[in-house]
C-alpha positions as CSV (number, residue, x, y, z in Angstrom):
1,M,28.2,167.4,90.2
2,S,24.7,167.4,91.3
3,S,23.8,166.1,94.6
4,R,20.5,165.0,96.0
5,R,20.1,168.3,97.6
6,D,19.9,170.1,94.2
7,I,16.9,168.3,93.0
8,P,13.4,169.6,94.2
9,S,11.2,167.1,95.9
10,P,9.0,165.2,93.6
11,D,5.9,166.7,95.1
12,L,6.9,170.0,93.9
13,V,7.3,169.2,90.2
14,E,3.7,169.6,89.5
15,V,2.9,172.6,91.8
16,A,1.6,175.6,90.1
17,D,4.0,178.6,89.7
18,E,1.9,180.9,92.1
19,I,2.1,178.4,94.8
20,L,5.8,177.6,94.4
21,A,6.5,181.4,94.3
22,E,4.3,182.1,97.5
23,R,6.3,179.4,99.2
24,A,9.6,180.6,97.9
25,I,8.8,184.2,99.2
26,G,8.0,182.6,102.7
27,G,11.6,181.3,102.6
28,D,11.1,177.8,101.1
29,A,14.3,177.2,99.1
30,D,13.0,173.8,97.6
31,A,10.1,175.8,96.1
32,F,12.5,178.2,94.6
33,K,14.8,175.3,93.4
34,A,11.5,173.9,91.7
35,L,11.2,177.2,89.8
36,I,14.8,177.2,88.9
37,V,14.4,173.7,87.4
38,R,11.3,174.8,85.6
39,Y,12.7,178.0,84.1
40,G,16.5,178.0,84.5
41,S,17.2,176.6,81.0
42,L,14.8,179.1,79.3
43,I,16.5,182.0,81.4
44,R,20.0,180.8,80.4
45,A,19.2,180.5,76.8
46,Y,17.6,184.0,76.8
47,V,20.7,185.4,78.6
48,A,23.0,183.7,76.2
49,R,21.2,185.2,73.3
50,I,21.9,188.6,74.7
51,V,25.4,188.3,76.1
52,G,26.6,186.0,73.3
53,S,28.5,183.5,75.4
54,L,27.6,180.4,77.4
55,T,30.3,181.2,79.9
56,D,29.0,184.8,80.5
57,A,25.5,183.5,80.4
58,D,26.0,181.0,83.2
59,D,27.7,183.8,85.3
60,V,24.7,186.4,84.5
61,T,22.1,183.8,85.0
62,Q,23.6,182.8,88.4
63,E,23.7,186.4,89.4
64,A,20.1,187.1,88.3
65,L,18.8,183.9,90.2
66,Y,20.6,185.1,93.2
67,T,19.1,188.5,92.9
68,A,15.7,186.9,92.4
69,W,16.0,184.9,95.4
70,R,17.0,187.9,97.6
71,R,14.1,190.1,96.1
72,L,11.4,187.6,96.0
73,P,9.5,189.7,98.7
74,E,9.1,192.4,96.1
75,L,7.0,190.1,93.7
76,R,3.7,191.5,93.7
77,D,1.9,188.9,91.7
78,P,3.2,185.3,92.6
79,A,1.3,184.0,89.4
80,A,3.6,186.1,87.2
81,V,6.8,184.7,88.6
82,K,8.0,183.6,85.1
83,P,7.9,187.1,83.5
84,W,9.3,188.5,86.7
85,L,12.2,186.2,86.6
86,M,12.8,186.8,82.9
87,R,12.9,190.8,83.8
88,V,15.5,190.2,86.6
89,A,17.6,188.1,84.0
90,S,17.1,190.9,81.4
91,R,18.4,193.6,83.5
92,H,21.3,191.6,84.6
93,A,22.1,190.6,80.9
94,F,21.8,194.1,79.6
95,A,23.8,195.4,82.7
96,H,26.6,192.8,81.6
97,L,26.4,194.5,78.0
98,R,26.7,197.9,79.1
99,H,29.9,197.0,80.9
100,R,31.6,195.8,77.7
101,P,33.8,197.9,75.5
102,P,31.6,200.0,73.2
103,T,33.4,198.9,70.1
104,E,32.3,195.3,70.7
105,P,29.3,194.4,68.5
106,L,26.4,192.5,69.6
107,P,27.4,189.0,69.8
108,I,26.8,186.3,67.4
109,L,23.4,184.6,68.6
110,D,24.5,181.0,68.3
111,A,24.8,180.2,72.0
112,A,21.4,178.4,72.3
113,Y,21.6,176.4,69.1
114,P,22.7,172.8,69.3
115,S,25.7,171.8,67.3
116,T,25.5,169.7,64.2
117,T,28.1,167.6,62.4
118,E,27.0,168.9,59.0
119,P,29.7,171.5,57.9
120,E,27.3,173.0,55.4
121,T,24.5,173.4,57.9
122,V,26.9,174.8,60.4
123,A,28.3,177.3,57.9
124,V,24.7,178.4,56.6
125,R,23.4,178.8,60.2
126,N,26.4,180.8,61.5
127,A,26.0,183.0,58.3
128,Q,22.3,183.6,59.2
129,L,23.0,184.2,62.7
130,T,25.8,186.7,61.9
131,A,23.3,188.5,59.6
132,L,20.7,188.4,62.6
133,S,23.3,189.8,64.8
134,Q,24.0,192.7,62.4
135,A,20.4,193.5,62.0
136,L,19.9,193.6,65.7
137,D,23.1,195.8,66.0
138,N,21.3,198.2,63.6
139,L,18.3,198.7,65.7
140,P,18.0,201.5,68.3
141,D,18.5,200.1,71.9
142,Q,14.8,200.1,72.9
143,E,13.6,198.4,69.8
144,R,16.3,195.7,70.3
145,R,15.4,195.1,73.8
146,C,11.7,194.8,72.9
147,W,12.6,192.3,70.2
148,L,14.7,190.2,72.5
149,L,12.4,190.3,75.3
150,R,9.5,189.3,72.9
151,E,11.2,186.7,70.7
152,V,13.8,185.3,72.9
153,G,12.4,186.0,76.4
154,E,8.8,185.1,75.5
155,L,7.5,188.2,77.5
156,S,4.0,189.3,76.7
157,Y,3.5,192.9,75.4
158,D,2.2,193.9,78.9
159,D,5.4,192.5,80.5
160,I,7.7,194.1,78.1
161,A,5.9,197.5,78.7
162,K,6.4,197.1,82.5
163,E,10.1,196.1,82.1
164,L,10.9,199.1,79.8
165,D,8.5,201.5,81.7
166,I,6.6,202.4,78.4
167,P,3.0,202.0,77.2
168,R,1.9,198.9,75.6
169,S,1.2,200.7,72.5
170,T,4.7,201.9,72.2
171,V,5.9,198.4,72.7
172,R,3.7,197.2,69.8
173,G,5.1,200.0,67.6
174,K,8.6,199.4,68.5
175,L,8.2,195.5,67.8
176,A,6.7,196.4,64.5
177,R,9.4,198.6,63.6
178,A,12.1,196.0,64.8
179,R,10.4,193.1,62.9
180,A,10.0,195.2,59.7
181,S,13.8,196.3,60.0
182,I,15.0,192.8,60.7
183,H,12.8,191.4,57.9
184,A,14.3,193.8,55.3
185,Q,17.8,193.2,56.5
186,M,17.3,189.6,56.3
187,E,15.7,189.4,53.0
188,G,18.5,187.6,51.4
189,W,18.0,184.6,53.7
190,R,14.4,183.8,52.7
């Protein structure tokens, strides 16, 4: 249940990310709450796509946001708080995956999709997501991470390069290979 304390003050809703991040670095919990309100749903959806479970996504997201709060002083560019939060969430999500049994496949990526009451639509969407999940399972780890960071996490090529500690040109190449592989594997769904 939400309390009045969980809602950032209205004056913070329109404040720029950079200012909120600077205030949060200085210890302003309300500024950090405003960032969570602004990006929490995106982070949760991104994490859910990686871990495959809303329950796990909630736990991983909470851990990631707690880590972000503790590590805010390490944020070098307050204007880049969104990609920084996504990187923190990404690290937590992939760490969560590493602790799963190796025989478990990449989860079906349906956690972020709203449900519908049309059985045919649900069946088709689930089959498509199963095919996408299998296509992602077939990718090398770094290509899969590049694809997820770009397509789900909405990070820029530069941010992906920083996250994976690889050159931007390598990110471009890995994304191109991942997209081509997924495109070929999903051919039957077009």
